[in-house]
C-alpha positions in Angstrom: -45.9 38.1 -70.0 -43.5 40.8 -71.2 -39.9 39.4 -71.4 -37.9 40.5 -68.4 -35.1 41.8 -70.5 -37.5 44.2 -72.3 -39.4 45.1 -69.1 -36.1 46.2 -67.3 -33.3 47.1 -69.5 -35.1 48.7 -72.4 -37.2 50.7 -69.8 -34.0 52.0 -68.1 -32.6 52.9 -71.6 -35.9 55.0 -72.3 -35.7 56.6 -68.9 -32.1 57.6 -69.4 -33.3 59.9 -72.4 -35.5 61.7 -69.9 -33.3 62.2 -66.9 -29.6 62.7 -66.6 -27.5 62.2 -63.5 -28.7 63.9 -60.3 -26.8 64.3 -57.0 -27.7 66.2 -53.8 -24.9 68.7 -52.8 -24.8 68.6 -49.1 -21.8 70.8 -48.3 -20.5 73.3 -50.9 -17.6 75.5 -49.7 -18.2 78.0 -52.6 -20.7 79.8 -50.6 -19.1 79.7 -47.2 -18.8 83.3 -45.9 -18.0 83.6 -42.2 -18.0 87.4 -42.6 -21.8 87.3 -43.7 -24.0 88.9 -40.8 -26.7 86.5 -39.7 -29.4 87.4 -37.1 -28.9 85.7 -33.7 -32.4 84.1 -34.2 -32.9 80.6 -32.8 -34.9 78.9 -35.7 -32.9 75.7 -36.2 -32.9 73.6 -39.3 -31.7 70.0 -39.8 -28.6 69.8 -42.1 -28.1 67.0 -44.6 -24.8 66.3 -42.6 -27.0 65.8 -39.4 -26.0 69.1 -38.0 -28.5 71.5 -36.4 -27.6 75.1 -37.4 -29.5 77.7 -35.4 -31.1 79.1 -38.6 -31.0 79.0 -42.4 -28.5 81.8 -42.6 -26.0 80.0 -40.5 -26.7 76.9 -42.4 -25.7 78.3 -45.6 -22.8 80.9 -44.9 -21.3 79.4 -41.7 -21.8 75.7 -42.3 -21.5 75.8 -46.1 -24.6 73.6 -46.1 -26.5 73.3 -49.6 -29.2 71.1 -48.2 -31.4 71.4 -45.1 -35.0 70.9 -44.0 -37.3 71.7 -41.2 -38.3 68.2 -40.7 -36.5 66.1 -38.1 -37.2 64.9 -34.4 -35.7 68.1 -33.1 -37.3 70.6 -35.4 -40.7 69.1 -36.5 -42.2 71.8 -38.7 -43.2 69.5 -41.5 -41.6 70.5 -44.8 -39.0 69.1 -47.1 -37.6 70.3 -50.5 -38.3 67.8 -53.4 -38.4 68.5 -57.1 -38.8 66.6 -60.4 -37.0 67.6 -63.4 -37.0 66.9 -67.1 -34.5 68.0 -69.9 -35.9 68.9 -73.3 -33.0 70.2 -75.6 -31.7 73.2 -73.8 -34.7 73.6 -71.4 -34.5 72.2 -67.9 -38.2 71.8 -66.8 -38.5 72.0 -63.1 -41.6 70.8 -61.1 -41.9 71.5 -57.4 -42.9 68.1 -55.5 -41.9 69.5 -52.0 -43.5 67.8 -48.9 -45.4 69.9 -46.4 -47.2 69.1 -43.2 -51.0 68.7 -42.7 -52.6 72.2 -42.5 -49.5 73.8 -43.8 -49.0 75.3 -47.3 -46.0 76.7 -49.2 -46.1 80.6 -49.4 -42.8 81.3 -51.2 -40.5 79.5 -53.7 -37.1 80.5 -55.0 -35.3 78.5 -57.8 -31.6 79.1 -58.1 -28.9 78.3 -60.6 -25.4 78.3 -58.9 -27.1 80.0 -55.9 -28.4 82.9 -58.1 -32.2 83.2 -58.3 -33.8 82.9 -61.6 -37.5 82.2 -60.9 -40.0 82.6 -58.0 -42.7 80.2 -59.0 -43.6 76.6 -58.1 -43.0 75.2 -61.5 -40.5 76.7 -64.0 -38.2 76.2 -67.0 -34.5 77.1 -66.9 -32.9 77.8 -70.3 -29.5 76.0 -70.0 -26.5 77.8 -71.7 -25.5 75.9 -74.8 -22.3 73.8 -74.2 -22.6 73.6 -70.4 -23.3 70.2 -69.1 -23.5 70.5 -65.3 -25.8 72.8 -63.3 -26.4 73.5 -59.6 -30.0 73.9 -59.2 -31.6 74.8 -55.7 -35.1 75.1 -54.5 -36.0 77.0 -51.3 -39.4 77.0 -49.9 -41.1 78.7 -47.0 -44.4 77.5 -45.5 -47.3 79.3 -43.8 -46.3 77.8 -40.5 -42.7 79.2 -40.8 -40.7 76.3 -42.1 -37.7 77.0 -44.3 -36.2 74.3 -46.4 -33.6 74.4 -49.1 -31.6 71.8 -51.2 -29.2 72.0 -54.2 -28.8 69.3 -56.7 -26.1 68.8 -59.2 -27.7 68.0 -62.5 -25.6 66.6 -65.4 -26.7 66.8 -68.9 -24.6 63.8 -70.1 -27.0 61.9 -72.3 -28.3 62.6 -75.8 -32.1 63.5 -75.4 -32.7 61.8 -78.8 -31.1 58.6 -78.0 -33.0 55.4 -77.0 -36.1 53.4 -78.5 -38.3 55.5 -80.8 -42.0 55.8 -80.4 -44.3 53.9 -82.6 -45.1 55.7 -85.9 -48.4 57.5 -85.8 -49.0 57.1 -82.0 -51.3 59.8 -80.5 -51.5 60.1 -76.7 -54.1 62.7 -75.3 -54.7 64.5 -73.3 -51.2 65.0 -72.0 -51.0 66.0 -69.2 -54.1 63.9 -68.1 -56.0 64.0 -65.0 -58.4 61.0 -65.2 -58.3 59.3 -68.6 -55.6 58.9 -71.1 -56.6 58.0 -74.8 -54.4 56.4 -77.2 -54.6 56.0 -81.2 -52.3 53.7 -83.0 -51.4 53.1 -86.6 -50.2 49.5 -85.8 -51.7 46.9 -83.4 -50.3 46.6 -80.0 -50.6 43.6 -77.5 -50.1 45.5 -74.2 -49.4 48.8 -72.5 -47.6 49.6 -69.4 -47.1 52.6 -67.2 -43.8 53.0 -65.2 -42.7 55.6 -62.6 -39.4 57.1 -63.0 -37.9 54.7 -60.6 -38.7 51.9 -63.0 -41.6 50.3 -61.0 -44.5 49.1 -62.9 -47.7 51.3 -62.0 -50.2 49.8 -64.5 -50.5 47.2 -67.2 -53.3 46.7 -69.8 -53.8 44.1 -72.5 -54.6 45.5 -75.8 -55.1 42.3 -77.9 -54.1 44.0 -81.2 -56.4 47.1 -80.7 -55.4 50.3 -82.4 -57.2 52.5 -79.8 -57.2 52.4 -76.1 -58.5 54.2 -73.0 -56.6 54.1 -69.8 -57.8 55.2 -66.3 -55.1 57.0 -64.6 -57.3 58.8 -62.0 -55.9 56.8 -59.1 -52.1 57.4 -59.9 -50.2 60.2 -58.0 -49.5 63.4 -60.0 -46.1 62.7 -61.6 -44.3 62.1 -64.9 -44.6 58.5 -66.1 -43.2 56.3 -68.9 -45.9 54.8 -71.3 -44.6 51.6 -73.0 -46.3 49.8 -75.8 -45.4 46.3 -76.7 -46.2 44.9 -80.2 -45.1 41.4 -79.4 -41.5 42.0 -80.5 -40.6 45.6 -79.6 -41.2 48.3 -76.9 -42.1 51.9 -77.8 -42.0 54.7 -75.3 -43.7 58.0 -74.6 -43.5 60.4 -71.6 -47.0 61.1 -70.0 -47.9 63.4 -67.2 -50.6 62.8 -64.7 -51.8 66.0 -63.3 
């Protein structure tokens, strides 16, 4: 069995090179504007502070909310903003993972940085200005059934993306992204491989017994970004893999 110290602490170190600090911004007074006209339309949303503004315009300008959803007992329209991100140098790669109700679908996206739109697509890349380390990234979605959901996160680029354990020399992982099978070619023998989700939970383990090639069945895994960990009996090596 893999030593617990390697399994947990080394994994978390590797993950820290992928994701920096992330925090939901519930209320942000910078966009409060009581003079902003809003339609007297009763289409309530559920605020992250448990309030129920009568529509998204009131939520944003009158309540200064930066996070609300159409999913709650009072407003059951079945959608919620959720996104995944990855930092590569000065690129912030954003992937929509929003939740929608059965029979519903997302018909509109709006990505924003500091509440200023920069993309209108489901997945996108934001080029972060050099020298800046903190970003307000928002995603707003609207669904076919009329649900409006919005949430802003503070993302802090505080960790050097080149830090942490290095991958094994000569390691080839393909295809990446993968949909059903992941193939590995190795220059040195490995004893085992593991796949971890971004919260650190083990999703898959497979003995390699010194093999220099492997085939991994990922068809049953949810679409997401994972950490591939290879163990040679003494050291762990890491790669990012995407299951699509």
